[in-house]
C-alpha positions as CSV (number, residue, x, y, z in Angstrom):
1,X,46.5,-11.4,-118.6
2,X,46.6,-15.0,-119.9
3,X,47.1,-15.8,-123.5
4,X,44.6,-18.1,-125.2
5,X,44.7,-19.5,-128.7
6,X,41.3,-20.3,-130.2
7,X,41.4,-22.5,-133.3
8,X,38.4,-22.0,-135.4
9,X,37.0,-18.6,-136.4
10,X,33.5,-19.7,-137.2
11,X,30.5,-18.5,-135.2
12,X,31.2,-20.7,-132.2
13,X,35.0,-20.0,-132.0
14,X,34.4,-16.3,-132.4
15,X,31.6,-16.2,-129.8
16,X,33.7,-18.2,-127.3
17,X,36.6,-15.8,-128.0
18,X,34.3,-13.0,-126.7
19,X,33.6,-15.0,-123.5
20,X,37.3,-15.4,-123.0
21,X,38.1,-11.7,-123.7
22,X,35.3,-10.6,-121.4
23,X,36.8,-12.8,-118.7
24,X,40.2,-10.9,-119.0
25,X,42.1,-13.1,-121.4
26,X,44.1,-12.0,-124.4
27,X,42.8,-14.1,-127.3
28,X,44.4,-15.0,-130.7
29,X,41.8,-16.4,-133.0
30,X,43.1,-18.7,-135.7
31,X,41.3,-18.5,-139.1
32,X,41.8,-21.1,-141.8
33,X,41.5,-18.4,-144.4
34,X,44.0,-15.5,-144.4
35,X,41.4,-13.0,-145.8
36,X,39.1,-13.8,-142.8
37,X,41.8,-13.1,-140.2
38,X,42.7,-9.8,-142.0
39,X,39.1,-8.8,-142.1
40,X,38.6,-9.5,-138.4
41,X,41.6,-7.5,-137.5
42,X,40.6,-4.5,-139.7
43,X,36.9,-4.4,-138.8
44,X,36.9,-5.9,-135.3
45,X,34.0,-8.0,-136.5
46,X,33.7,-11.5,-138.0
47,X,31.5,-10.4,-140.9
48,X,31.4,-14.0,-142.3
49,X,30.1,-15.8,-139.2
50,X,28.9,-13.2,-136.6
51,X,28.0,-10.1,-138.5
52,X,27.1,-7.1,-136.4
53,X,29.0,-8.3,-133.3
54,X,31.8,-6.0,-132.3
55,X,35.0,-7.7,-131.2
56,X,37.2,-6.1,-128.5
57,X,40.9,-5.2,-128.9
58,X,41.7,-8.3,-126.7
59,X,40.8,-10.5,-129.7
60,X,43.1,-10.5,-132.7
61,X,43.1,-12.9,-135.5
62,X,45.8,-14.7,-137.5
63,X,46.1,-17.3,-140.2
64,X,49.4,-18.5,-138.8
65,X,49.0,-21.4,-136.3
66,X,52.5,-20.7,-134.9
67,X,51.6,-17.1,-134.1
68,X,48.4,-18.2,-132.5
69,X,50.2,-20.8,-130.3
70,X,53.1,-18.6,-129.3
71,X,52.9,-18.2,-125.5
72,X,49.4,-19.6,-125.2
73,X,48.7,-21.5,-121.9
74,X,45.2,-22.5,-123.1
75,X,44.4,-23.8,-126.6
76,X,40.7,-23.9,-127.5
77,X,39.7,-26.1,-130.3
78,X,36.5,-24.9,-132.1
79,X,36.8,-26.3,-135.6
80,X,34.6,-28.8,-137.4
81,X,35.2,-32.1,-135.7
82,X,36.0,-34.0,-138.9
83,X,38.9,-31.7,-139.6
84,X,40.4,-31.9,-136.1
85,X,42.8,-34.8,-136.7
86,X,44.4,-33.4,-139.9
87,X,44.7,-29.9,-138.4
88,X,46.3,-31.3,-135.2
89,X,48.8,-33.3,-137.2
90,X,50.1,-30.0,-138.5
91,X,50.2,-28.2,-135.2
92,X,50.8,-30.8,-132.4
93,X,54.5,-30.2,-132.2
94,X,54.0,-26.4,-131.8
95,X,51.6,-26.6,-128.9
96,X,53.3,-25.1,-125.8
97,X,54.6,-27.7,-123.4
98,X,52.3,-26.8,-120.5
99,X,49.2,-25.7,-122.4
100,X,45.8,-27.1,-121.6
101,X,43.6,-28.0,-124.5
102,X,39.8,-27.3,-124.3
103,X,37.6,-28.9,-126.9
104,X,34.3,-27.1,-127.9
105,X,33.6,-29.8,-130.5
106,X,30.7,-32.2,-130.5
107,X,30.4,-35.6,-132.2
108,X,32.7,-38.5,-132.9
109,X,35.3,-39.0,-135.6
110,X,33.9,-40.8,-138.7
111,X,35.8,-44.0,-139.2
112,X,37.2,-44.4,-135.7
113,X,34.1,-43.5,-133.6
114,X,36.5,-41.7,-131.2
115,X,35.4,-38.8,-129.1
116,X,37.2,-35.5,-130.0
117,X,39.0,-35.6,-126.7
118,X,40.4,-39.1,-127.6
119,X,41.5,-37.7,-131.0
120,X,43.3,-34.8,-129.3
121,X,45.1,-37.1,-126.9
122,X,46.1,-39.6,-129.6
123,X,47.4,-37.0,-132.1
124,X,49.1,-34.6,-129.6
125,X,50.4,-37.1,-127.1
126,X,49.0,-34.8,-124.4
127,X,47.6,-36.6,-121.4
128,X,44.0,-36.6,-120.4
129,X,44.8,-34.5,-117.4
130,X,45.4,-31.5,-119.7
131,X,42.5,-32.1,-122.1
132,X,39.1,-30.7,-121.2
133,X,35.7,-30.6,-122.9
134,X,33.1,-27.8,-122.7
135,X,29.5,-28.7,-123.3
136,X,26.2,-27.1,-122.8
137,X,23.1,-25.8,-124.5
138,X,25.0,-22.9,-126.1
139,X,24.0,-21.1,-129.3
140,X,26.8,-18.9,-130.7
141,X,24.6,-16.0,-131.5
142,X,23.1,-16.0,-128.0
143,X,26.6,-16.2,-126.5
144,X,27.8,-13.4,-128.7
145,X,24.9,-11.3,-127.6
146,X,26.0,-11.9,-124.0
147,X,22.8,-13.6,-123.0
148,X,22.9,-15.6,-119.8
149,X,24.2,-19.1,-120.4
150,X,25.7,-22.0,-118.5
151,X,28.1,-24.7,-119.6
152,X,30.0,-27.5,-118.1
153,X,33.7,-28.1,-118.4
154,X,34.9,-31.6,-117.7
155,X,38.4,-33.0,-117.3
156,X,39.8,-36.1,-115.6
157,X,41.8,-33.6,-113.4
158,X,39.1,-31.7,-111.6
159,X,41.5,-28.9,-110.6
160,X,42.1,-28.2,-114.3
161,X,38.3,-28.1,-115.0
162,X,37.8,-25.7,-112.1
163,X,40.6,-23.5,-113.2
164,X,39.2,-23.4,-116.8
165,X,35.7,-22.6,-115.4
166,X,37.2,-19.6,-113.6
167,X,39.1,-18.4,-116.7
168,X,35.9,-18.5,-118.8
169,X,33.5,-16.9,-116.3
170,X,32.5,-13.3,-117.1
C-alpha cells in the first residue's frame, strides 16, 4: 500500500482522499486546524466540510505536516491557491526526496500570475518532471458520493502522469 499525504482537509482534499483510499492507498490528510484533524480521526467524518460522508480507516488526519509527509511517495496539494506559497515555504524541506507532487488547485497566484505548478516548482526546487496537475469537471460532493467522474492528470513526464492516473483509479 502506497502512502499519500493530502494537504488540505477542505471538501476537495477530503473527497480526493476518498478516491485515493478507494484505489488502495494509505492516506494522511493534513488539516490546518488541530481540532479538525482530531474530529476526523474520532468520527471518521469531516463534519466541517463533508458532513454525512463516512471516511474509511485508510484515511487518518493530522495537524503535523512532518507526520503527513513521513514516508509519503505522493504529496497532493488541495489547499486554497493563495495560501500555497506560504505553506510550501514551511514544508518544502520536509518533502520526501523522491515524492511526486500532485496539484488539485485552480487559478493563478495573485501578484505573480504564476500557475500553481510554477509556484510549486519555484518554492520546492522540485523539477517539472515530478509535479503534476489534476483537472476536470469535479464537484467534491459528487466525488465523495462516488458518482462517476473523469479527470485529467498532466505532467511533463507522461510516465508520471500515467502512474498517477493508475494510483487514483477506483
